[in-house]
N, C-alpha and C positions, 0 to 999 in steps of 0.2 A: 329326623324321624317324625312321623305323624303322631299326634296326641289328641285325643277327644277334647273338644271344648264345648262349653254350654254358654249360650247366650240367650236372654230374655229381651222381649218387648211387650207392648199393651197399647191399647187405644185404637182409635181410627180416626185420622191417620196415624199410623204407626209411631211411636216414641223411638228415641235413638235406643240401639241395642246396648244392653248391659252384661258384661261377663260375669258369670258366677263361677266360683272357685269349684272344680269338680275334682274329686278324690276317690279313685277306684282302686281297691286293694284285692288281691296282690298286684303289683307293677313292677317290671323289670326297667332298670335303667336303660335307655337308648332303644326301648321297643318301638317297634313302627305300628301304627294302627292307619287303617284306610277308612273303616265305617263308623258311623253314629248315628243309629235309627231309632228315634222315639216313637213309641206306641202307646195309645191310652183307649184301649178297648172297652173301658168301662168296668163296673163292678169295683171301683175303688183302687185300681192299681195303675202305676205306670212303669214302663219297660223301656230298658235301654240296651240294643244290642251292640256290640263293638266286635272288631276283628283286628287282630293282630297278622301281620304279614312280613315274612321275612324274604328278601329280594334274593339271597344267596342261595337258596334251596328252593325257592317257590312254595314253602310250606305257609299254612294259614290255621289260625286258631279263632273259632267264635266264642264269645263271652256274653253272659246275659246277666244284667243288674236290674232290681226292681225296688220300687217304694210304693207305701200305702200314698194315696193322693194327698191326703192332709199332710204327711210329714214331707212329701215333696215340695208342695206349696210353702210350708213353713221355711225349707231350707233354702228355697228360691229368695224369699222374703229376707232371710239371714245373708244371704250372698255366699253360701258354702253348702255344697252337696256331697256326700259321701256315701259309699254302698260297698258290698262285697262284690267283686266281678268272678261270676263262676263259669268255668268252662262248660259249654254246653254238652260235650261229649259225657261228663261226668253227670250231668243230670238226667241222661237216659238210662243210668243203673245197668241192670242186666242186658238191657237191649242195645247198649253200647257195643256189644260184641256183634250185632248184626249190621249197626251202621255207624260209620264214622263221619260226622258233619265236617265239610270243609269250611263252609260259611254259611250264614243265615242272611236272607235279604227279604224285603218287603216288611210290611208291618205285621205285627201279631194280631190277629183277628179274633173274634169271639162268635161261635156259633148259636144257632138259635137254641140249642139245649144248654148253653153257659160255658161249653169248655173252650180252651184256647188252642187256636191253630197257628202254626208257623211253618213257612216254607224253607227248606234249606236244600243245598246241593252236598252230596257225600258220597262215600263209596262203601260198597259190602267188602267182606273179606275176601281177597283173592283178585279184586279188581282194581283198576288204576284210574278208569275214567269216571268221573262223578257224575250222578245223575239227580234230578230234582225229586225230592221227597216232601211229604208233610208230617210234621210232628203234632202231638196232641198233649195237652195238660189238662189235668181234672182238679188240680189243686193250685191255681192261679199262678202257675211257672215254677213251683217249688221241684217239680219234677216233670219229665216228659218221657213221652212213648211214641213209637213210630205207628201212625195212624196209615199212612199207604206211599206207593211209588207212583208218581205222576207219570214219568216216562222213563225209559231206559235208554240212555245215551248211546251206548255200543248198539243195541239192536236198532235204534232210530237212526244211527249212521251220521251223527252229529254230536257235539259236546253240547248238551243242554244245562244251564246252571241257574242265573239268577232269575228268580221268580216271584211275581207279586200275585197275591191271593185277593179275590174280592168276593164278597157275598152278593148275589142275585136274588131275585124273586123265587118264592117257593122252596125255599131250603137248598136252591142250588148254588154251585161256586164256580168261579172262573179263574183260570190260572194264565198269566202271560209269562212267556219263558224266553230267555235269551238263547240265540245259538252262536256259538262260535265260529260257524262255517260261513264264508263269504256267500252271498252279499248280506249276510247277518239278518235273515228274517226273524222276527218276534213271532212265536207259535202261541196258540191258545188251546187249551184243553177245558173240559167241564166235567163237573162231578154232581151227582144228585144224593150223596151220602156222606157230606162234610169231609170229603179227601180221602176217603177209603178207596176208590176206584175212580179212575179217570178215563175220559175219552182219549182216542188217538190223538196227537199234536196234528194240528192244522195251520197253515200260514194265517196270520192276522191281516196281512196286506201292509204291514209296516215293517221298516228296516230300521233296526237300531238295537241298542243296548239298554242295560239297566232300567228296565221297567218299573214305575212305581205307581200304584192305583190308588185312588182315595175317591169316596163319595163327596162331591160338594153341590149344596143346594139341590140335592135330589138328583145329580148327574154324576154318573161314574166317569172319572176323567183319568188319564194317563199321562204321566211326564215321563219323557225318556231321551236317550240319546239318538238323535235322528241322523240316519245314515243314508237318507234316500236320494239327496240333492249332490250337487257338485261339491259344496262344502258342509262339514258337519254342523249340526243345529241342536239347541235345546227346544223340544216340540212338546204340544199338548194334542192328545187326542181324546175322543169321547166315544163311548159305548153305545150303541143303539141297535134296533131291530137288524140292520145290515152288518153289525158287527162294529169294529174300530174305524172311526172316521177322523182323519187328521184334521185338528182345527187350524194349525199354523204353527211358525215358529217364534218362541219367546226372544231368541237370539241365535245368530251364527256365529262361529269362531274359527279362528285361523290355526295354524298348525295341524298337529296330526289329530287323529280321531279321538284318541285319548286325552285331549287337552280340554276337555269339558265333560260334564254329565253327572250322573248320580244325583238327580233331583228329588224334590219332595214336593207336597202341597199342603196348604192350610187354609180352611175355609175362612172368609171374613164375612161382614154383613153385606147385603144388599147384593147378593149374587157374585161378590168378588172374591178373589183368592189371592194368597201369598204364594209363589213359586219361588224354591232357591235351588241352586245348583252350583257345583264348581267350575271354574275357568281357570285358564292357564296363559300365559304368555307363550309366544314361540319357542323362548329359551328354555321352557320347562323348568324355571327356578323359583317362580312367583305365584303358585295357586292360590287362589281366594274363593269364597263363597260369595256369590252374587244373587240378587233378588230381584223380583218383579211382582208388583201388584196389578193384577189383570182383572177385567170386567168379562165375564162371559158373554159371548155373542148370543 
């Protein structure tokens, strides 16, 4: 069973990683978790998104934990971090009758007006195929509401799910969305009102899964499971006037396409970054998290 783990490092070059005890409650013995995404959108808060997944019935439940930054830093120094783990659906209150989130993906972002934005994919009553949505919080994540539908999977004709949100200039927003229909194009949508309304999905020119966007040294980058070549890869792309441009692969991996992916990016000094993603042997019994320190071209 997958369990969220928290490791820290510091310095440049990076010091050896140290594991911090992570205690999230409530927790069920044997529960399997797939994701652990940390966001620090400013204003003194740290957020952790986790997701339980049951392979027997393909059910999934997203959770949110949060800490004030000072409390988070003190806990890291003490080697033990704990927090309530709250079901994201329960934080929607009455709007939970409108939308049931299946998973949350990408980083929690802060808009120009100070509210929090989070991309999820979920279903409305009477529907079985999830679609990507944006949630909004006006109280630092204590409660959430539906901000807007990004795209409707059934109407679009493809299962759209994992979505990375990224702020652009002049209050505009970009969404990068995974499609489960081969050859697995990543789609993009634009919003001019902080996620309430979105343009129609358009192909990004990239093929892959699990897009994660981050601003690094003034450049908007994407790390994703790259499916464009003869073998799968963990690759980087950069957003510019012509859209997404692939920068190159951090690594290629053997086995199936699901034997690697789900990366994230952390800016370092002097235009460098730390990229991480999971990889797995062909036997699919020994997944691990790998990392690369890269200098931007």
